[in-house]
N, C-alpha and C positions, 0 to 999 in steps of 0.2 A: 504494500501499500505505500503511495507516495504521500510526502508529507508537504508542507507550505511552509516557508521560513522568511523573513523580512530579514534584510542588511540594510545597512546605510554606506552607502559609496559615495568619494569626492564626486565632482562631475567630470573629473581628467581619469578618474578610474573608470566610469560609468562610458565616456567615448571610448576608450583601451577596449573593453571588454566587448561593447558594441561593433568595433570595426574588428573585432577577432572573429566576433560571430557573425558577421555577416562575411568575413572571409570564409568561414567553414560551413556559408547557409545552416546554420542554427536560431535558433533565439536564444539572447543573451542566458535564461534561465539554463536551459540545455548547454549550453558552452559552457557554463561556471559551473554545473555538475562534470562533464566529461572532462575539463582541465583540473577539476578538482579531484576527482578521481585516477587520473594521470597521474598527480603528481603525486598521492597519495601510494601508492601503487608501484612507483618508480622509481619514487625519490627516499623517500622516510621508513620503507618497511623492509625488513629481509624476510625469507621465507624461514622455516622452522632448520631446513636442510642446511643453506647458506650460513645459517648462526651456528650451528654444528660447525660448521668446516671453519668458522672466524674463529671458535673456542678451541680448536683441536690445534689451531697454526697458534695460537695465542700460547697453549700449553707447550706446544712443541719450543716456542723462543725462549718461554723460562727456562725450560729442559737446557737449552743452548747455553743459555745465560750460567745458570748453576753450573753445567760443567767447565766454560769458562773459569769460573770464580774459584774452583777446585783443581785447575791444573789439569782437567781430562780432555786436552785436545793434541793434535798435530798440525803443524804448517806443510803443506802439499806445494810446493811449487810447479 
C-alpha cells in the first residue's frame, strides 16, 4: 500500500527535481522515489554477504598486524 508524505523544498531544489524528472519522463513524486531507492540500495547499504567479506578481510588484517608485532614474518625479494 502506498503512503503519501509531504516534504518542504527550497525553490532551487524543487526546480532541480523537476528538471531531472522531466528528463526521465517521470512525475516529480516518482522521480524522488526512484532516486531515493537508487541511492539507498547502491550507496548506503551492503548485503549480508558483502559484510561477511568485509569482516573476514578486517580479521585477516588484524591477524597480519599481530604477526608483524610478534616478528612472525619473512621478507621476500
